[in-house]
LUMPA-192066 format. One record per atom (N, C-alpha, C, O): chain; atom name; x, z, y; residue number from 1. Coordinates in Angstrom, 1 decimal, decimal comma, m for minus. Example, Ala and Ser with C-alpha at 12.3 -4.5 7.8 and 13.67 -1.06 7.14 Angstrom:
REM LUMPA-192066
 chain atom      X      Z      Y   n
     A    N   13,2    7,8   m5,7   1
     A   CA   12,3    7,8   m4,5   1
     A    C   13,2    7,8   m3,3   1
     A    O   14,2    8,5   m3,3   1
     A    N   12,8    7,1   m2,2   2
     A   CA   13,7    7,1   m1,1   2
     A    C   12,9    7,9    0,0   2
     A    O   13,4    8,0    1,1   2
This chain:
REM LUMPA-192066
 chain atom      X      Z      Y   n
     A    N  m17,2   m5,4   27,6   1
     A   CA  m16,7   m6,7   27,7   1
     A    C  m15,1   m6,6   27,6   1
     A    O  m14,5   m5,8   28,3   1
     A    N  m14,5   m7,4   26,8   2
     A   CA  m13,1   m7,3   26,6   2
     A    C  m12,3   m7,8   27,9   2
     A    O  m12,8   m8,6   28,6   2
     A    N  m11,1   m7,2   28,1   3
     A   CA  m10,4   m7,6   29,3   3
     A    C   m9,6   m8,9   29,1   3
     A    O   m9,2   m9,5   30,1   3
     A    N   m9,4   m9,3   27,8   4
     A   CA   m8,7  m10,6   27,6   4
     A    C   m9,5  m11,8   27,8   4
     A    O  m10,7  m11,7   28,0   4
     A    N   m8,9  m13,0   27,6   5
     A   CA   m9,6  m14,2   27,7   5
     A    C  m10,6  m14,4   26,6   5
     A    O  m10,3  m13,9   25,5   5
     A    N  m11,6  m15,1   26,8   6
     A   CA  m12,6  m15,3   25,8   6
     A    C  m12,1  m16,3   24,8   6
     A    O  m11,3  m17,2   25,1   6
     A    N  m12,5  m16,1   23,5   7
     A   CA  m12,0  m17,0   22,5   7
     A    C  m12,7  m18,4   22,6   7
     A    O  m13,9  m18,4   22,9   7
     A    N  m11,9  m19,4   22,3   8
     A   CA  m12,5  m20,7   22,4   8
     A    C  m13,0  m21,2   21,0   8
     A    O  m13,8  m22,1   20,9   8
     A    N  m12,4  m20,6   20,0   9
     A   CA  m12,8  m21,0   18,6   9
     A    C  m13,5  m19,8   17,9   9
     A    O  m13,0  m18,6   18,1   9
     A    N  m14,5  m20,0   17,2  10
     A   CA  m15,2  m18,9   16,5  10
     A    C  m14,4  m18,6   15,3  10
     A    O  m14,3  m17,4   14,9  10
     A    N  m13,9  m19,5   14,5  11
     A   CA  m13,1  m19,3   13,3  11
     A    C  m12,3  m20,5   13,1  11
     A    O  m12,5  m21,6   13,6  11
     A    N  m11,2  m20,3   12,3  12
     A   CA  m10,3  m21,4   11,9  12
     A    C  m10,4  m21,5   10,4  12
     A    O  m10,3  m20,6    9,6  12
     A    N  m10,7  m22,7    9,9  13
     A   CA  m10,8  m23,0    8,5  13
     A    C   m9,5  m23,7    8,1  13
     A    O   m9,2  m24,8    8,5  13
     A    N   m8,7  m23,0    7,2  14
     A   CA   m7,5  m23,6    6,7  14
     A    C   m7,8  m24,6    5,6  14
     A    O   m8,6  m24,4    4,7  14
     A    N   m7,1  m25,7    5,7  15
     A   CA   m7,2  m26,7    4,6  15
     A    C   m6,4  m26,3    3,4  15
     A    O   m6,7  m26,7    2,2  15
     A    N   m5,3  m25,6    3,6  16
     A   CA   m4,4  m25,1    2,5  16
     A    C   m3,7  m23,9    3,0  16
     A    O   m3,7  m23,6    4,2  16
     A    N   m3,2  m23,1    2,1  17
     A   CA   m2,5  m21,9    2,5  17
     A    C   m1,1  m22,3    2,9  17
     A    O   m0,5  m23,3    2,5  17
     A    N   m0,5  m21,5    3,8  18
     A   CA    0,8  m21,8    4,4  18
     A    C    1,9  m21,2    3,5  18
     A    O    1,6  m20,1    2,9  18
     A    N    3,0  m21,8    3,4  19
     A   CA    4,1  m21,2    2,6  19
     A    C    4,8  m20,2    3,5  19
     A    O    4,5  m20,0    4,7  19
     A    N    5,6  m19,4    2,9  20
     A   CA    6,3  m18,3    3,6  20
     A    C    7,2  m18,9    4,7  20
     A    O    7,3  m18,3    5,8  20
     A    N    7,8  m20,0    4,4  21
     A   CA    8,7  m20,7    5,4  21
     A    C    7,9  m21,2    6,6  21
     A    O    8,3  m21,0    7,7  21
     A    N    6,7  m21,7    6,3  22
     A   CA    5,8  m22,2    7,4  22
     A    C    5,3  m21,0    8,3  22
     A    O    5,3  m21,1    9,5  22
     A    N    5,0  m19,9    7,6  23
     A   CA    4,6  m18,7    8,4  23
     A    C    5,7  m18,1    9,2  23
     A    O    5,5  m17,7   10,4  23
     A    N    7,0  m18,1    8,7  24
     A   CA    8,1  m17,7    9,5  24
     A    C    8,3  m18,5   10,7  24
     A    O    8,5  m18,0   11,8  24
     A    N    8,2  m19,8   10,6  25
     A   CA    8,4  m20,7   11,7  25
     A    C    7,3  m20,5   12,7  25
     A    O    7,6  m20,5   13,9  25
     A    N    6,1  m20,3   12,3  26
     A   CA    5,0  m20,0   13,2  26
     A    C    5,1  m18,7   14,0  26
     A    O    4,8  m18,6   15,2  26
     A    N    5,6  m17,7   13,2  27
     A   CA    5,7  m16,3   13,9  27
     A    C    6,9  m16,3   14,8  27
     A    O    6,8  m15,7   15,9  27
     A    N    8,1  m16,8   14,4  28
     A   CA    9,3  m16,7   15,2  28
     A    C    9,7  m17,9   15,9  28
     A    O   10,8  m17,9   16,6  28
     A    N    9,0  m19,0   15,8  29
     A   CA    9,2  m20,1   16,7  29
     A    C   10,4  m21,0   16,3  29
     A    O   10,8  m21,8   17,1  29
     A    N   10,9  m20,8   15,1  30
     A   CA   12,1  m21,7   14,7  30
     A    C   12,6  m21,2   13,4  30
     A    O   12,1  m20,2   12,8  30
     A    N   13,7  m21,8   13,0  31
     A   CA   14,3  m21,4   11,8  31
     A    C   15,8  m21,1   12,0  31
     A    O   16,5  m21,8   12,6  31
     A    N   16,2  m19,9   11,6  32
     A   CA   17,5  m19,4   11,7  32
     A    C   18,2  m19,8   10,4  32
     A    O   17,7  m19,4    9,3  32
     A    N   19,4  m20,4   10,4  33
     A   CA   20,1  m20,8    9,1  33
     A    C   20,5  m19,6    8,3  33
     A    O   20,8  m19,7    7,1  33
     A    N   20,5  m18,4    8,9  34
     A   CA   20,9  m17,2    8,1  34
     A    C   19,8  m16,7    7,3  34
     A    O   19,9  m15,8    6,5  34
     A    N   18,5  m17,1    7,6  35
     A   CA   17,4  m16,6    6,9  35
     A    C   17,1  m17,5    5,6  35
     A    O   17,1  m18,7    5,7  35
     A    N   17,0  m16,8    4,5  36
     A   CA   16,7  m17,5    3,2  36
     A    C   15,4  m16,9    2,6  36
     A    O   15,1  m15,7    2,8  36
     A    N   14,6  m17,8    2,0  37
     A   CA   13,4  m17,3    1,3  37
     A    C   13,8  m17,0   m0,1  37
     A    O   14,5  m17,8   m0,8  37
     A    N   13,5  m15,8   m0,6  38
     A   CA   13,9  m15,3   m1,9  38
     A    C   12,6  m15,2   m2,7  38
     A    O   11,7  m14,5   m2,3  38
     A    N   12,6  m15,7   m3,9  39
     A   CA   11,5  m15,6   m4,8  39
     A    C   11,8  m14,3   m5,7  39
     A    O   12,9  m14,3   m6,3  39
     A    N   10,8  m13,4   m5,8  40
     A   CA   11,0  m12,3   m6,6  40
     A    C   10,4  m12,5   m8,0  40
     A    O    9,4  m13,2   m8,1  40
     A    N   11,0  m11,9   m9,0  41
     A   CA   10,4  m12,0  m10,3  41
     A    C    9,1  m11,2  m10,3  41
     A    O    9,0  m10,2   m9,6  41
     A    N    8,2  m11,6  m11,2  42
     A   CA    6,9  m10,8  m11,3  42
     A    C    7,2   m9,4  m11,8  42
     A    O    8,1   m9,3  m12,6  42
     A    N    6,4   m8,5  m11,4  43
     A   CA    6,6   m7,1  m11,9  43
     A    C    6,3   m7,0  m13,4  43
     A    O    5,4   m7,7  m13,9  43
     A    N    7,0   m6,1  m14,0  44
     A   CA    6,7   m5,9  m15,4  44
     A    C    5,3   m5,2  m15,5  44
     A    O    4,9   m4,4  m14,6  44
     A    N    4,6   m5,5  m16,6  45
     A   CA    3,3   m4,8  m16,7  45
     A    C    3,5   m3,3  m16,9  45
     A    O    4,4   m2,9  m17,5  45
     A    N    2,6   m2,5  m16,3  46
     A   CA    2,7   m1,1  m16,4  46
     A    C    2,1   m0,7  m17,8  46
     A    O    1,3   m1,3  m18,4  46
     A    N    2,6    0,5  m18,2  47
     A   CA    2,2    1,0  m19,5  47
     A    C    0,8    1,7  m19,3  47
     A    O    0,6    2,3  m18,3  47
     A    N    0,0    1,6  m20,3  48
     A   CA   m1,3    2,3  m20,3  48
     A    C   m1,0    3,7  m20,7  48
     A    O   m0,5    4,0  m21,8  48
     A    N   m1,3    4,7  m19,8  49
     A   CA   m1,0    6,1  m20,1  49
     A    C   m2,2    6,8  m20,6  49
     A    O   m3,4    6,4  m20,2  49
     A    N   m2,0    7,8  m21,5  50
     A   CA   m3,2    8,5  m22,0  50
     A    C   m3,8    9,5  m21,0  50
     A    O   m4,9    9,9  m21,2  50
     A    N   m3,0    9,8  m20,0  51
     A   CA   m3,4   10,8  m19,0  51
     A    C   m3,5   10,2  m17,6  51
     A    O   m2,6    9,5  m17,2  51
     A    N   m4,5   10,5  m16,9  52
     A   CA   m4,7   10,0  m15,5  52
     A    C   m4,3   11,1  m14,6  52
     A    O   m4,2   12,3  m15,0  52
     A    N   m4,0   10,8  m13,3  53
     A   CA   m3,7   11,8  m12,3  53
     A    C   m4,8   12,8  m12,1  53
     A    O   m4,6   14,0  m11,9  53
     A    N   m6,0   12,3  m12,2  54
     A   CA   m7,2   13,2  m12,0  54
     A    C   m7,3   14,2  m13,1  54
     A    O   m7,6   15,3  m12,9  54
     A    N   m7,0   13,8  m14,3  55
     A   CA   m7,0   14,7  m15,5  55
     A    C   m5,9   15,7  m15,3  55
     A    O   m6,2   16,9  m15,6  55
     A    N   m4,7   15,3  m14,9  56
     A   CA   m3,7   16,3  m14,7  56
     A    C   m4,1   17,3  m13,6  56
     A    O   m3,8   18,5  m13,8  56
     A    N   m4,7   16,9  m12,6  57
     A   CA   m5,1   17,8  m11,5  57
     A    C   m6,1   18,8  m12,0  57
     A    O   m6,0   20,0  m11,7  57
     A    N   m7,1   18,3  m12,8  58
     A   CA   m8,1   19,2  m13,3  58
     A    C   m7,5   20,3  m14,3  58
     A    O   m7,8   21,5  m14,2  58
     A    N   m6,6   19,8  m15,1  59
     A   CA   m5,9   20,7  m16,0  59
     A    C   m5,1   21,8  m15,3  59
     A    O   m5,1   22,9  m15,7  59
     A    N   m4,4   21,3  m14,2  60
     A   CA   m3,6   22,2  m13,4  60
     A    C   m4,4   23,3  m12,8  60
     A    O   m4,1   24,5  m12,8  60
     A    N   m5,6   22,9  m12,2  61
     A   CA   m6,5   23,8  m11,6  61
     A    C   m7,1   24,8  m12,6  61
     A    O   m7,2   26,0  m12,3  61
     A    N   m7,4   24,3  m13,8  62
     A   CA   m7,9   25,2  m14,9  62
     A    C   m6,8   26,3  m15,3  62
     A    O   m7,2   27,4  m15,5  62
     A    N   m5,6   25,9  m15,3  63
     A   CA   m4,5   26,8  m15,7  63
     A    C   m4,3   27,8  m14,6  63
     A    O   m4,1   29,0  m14,9  63
     A    N   m4,4   27,4  m13,3  64
     A   CA   m4,3   28,4  m12,2  64
     A    C   m5,4   29,4  m12,3  64
     A    O   m5,2   30,6  m12,1  64
     A    N   m6,6   28,9  m12,5  65
     A   CA   m7,8   29,7  m12,5  65
     A    C   m7,8   30,7  m13,7  65
     A    O   m8,3   31,8  m13,6  65
     A    N   m7,1   30,3  m14,8  66
     A   CA   m7,0   31,1  m16,0  66
     A    C   m6,0   32,2  m15,9  66
     A    O   m5,9   33,1  m16,8  66
     A    N   m5,1   32,2  m15,0  67
     A   CA   m4,0   33,2  m14,9  67
     A    C   m4,6   34,5  m14,5  67
     A    O   m5,6   34,6  m13,8  67
     A    N   m4,0   35,6  m15,1  68
     A   CA   m4,5   36,9  m14,8  68
     A    C   m4,2   37,3  m13,3  68
     A    O   m3,2   36,8  m12,8  68
     A    N   m5,1   38,1  m12,7  69
     A   CA   m4,8   38,5  m11,3  69
     A    C   m3,5   39,3  m11,3  69
     A    O   m3,3   40,2  m12,1  69
     A    N   m2,7   39,0  m10,4  70
     A   CA   m1,4   39,7  m10,2  70
     A    C   m1,7   41,0   m9,4  70
     A    O   m2,5   41,0   m8,5  70
     A    N   m1,1   42,1   m9,8  71
     A   CA   m1,3   43,3   m9,1  71
     A    C   m0,7   43,2   m7,7  71
     A    O    0,4   42,8   m7,5  71
     A    N   m1,5   43,7   m6,7  72
     A   CA   m1,0   43,6   m5,4  72
     A    C   m0,1   44,8   m5,1  72
     A    O   m0,5   46,0   m5,5  72
     A    N    1,1   44,6   m4,6  73
     A   CA    1,9   45,8   m4,3  73
     A    C    1,3   46,7   m3,2  73
     A    O    0,8   46,2   m2,2  73
     A    N    1,3   48,0   m3,4  74
     A   CA    0,7   48,9   m2,5  74
     A    C    1,6   49,1   m1,3  74
     A    O    2,8   49,2   m1,4  74
     A    N    1,0   49,2   m0,1  75
     A   CA    1,8   49,4    1,1  75
     A    C    2,3   50,8    1,1  75
     A    O    1,6   51,8    0,7  75
     A    N    3,6   51,0    1,5  76
     A   CA    4,1   52,4    1,4  76
     A    C    3,8   53,1    2,7  76
     A    O    4,2   54,3    2,8  76
């Protein structure tokens, strides 16, 4: 049994999504005039690469496995 108070609502259904400004006010209880909301430009699309990270890993492991065994220095 949880130590906190029992919930009175099972779920909350939002009629619309909140804006960033509304979320800030709800979280911090007010609005500071030094806070401004900045809209970021959308990210540029990424380039489609011919090689994936998984492919690079497999190739690297294959090269390591293909190396000749290095001679172990003999203890004097």
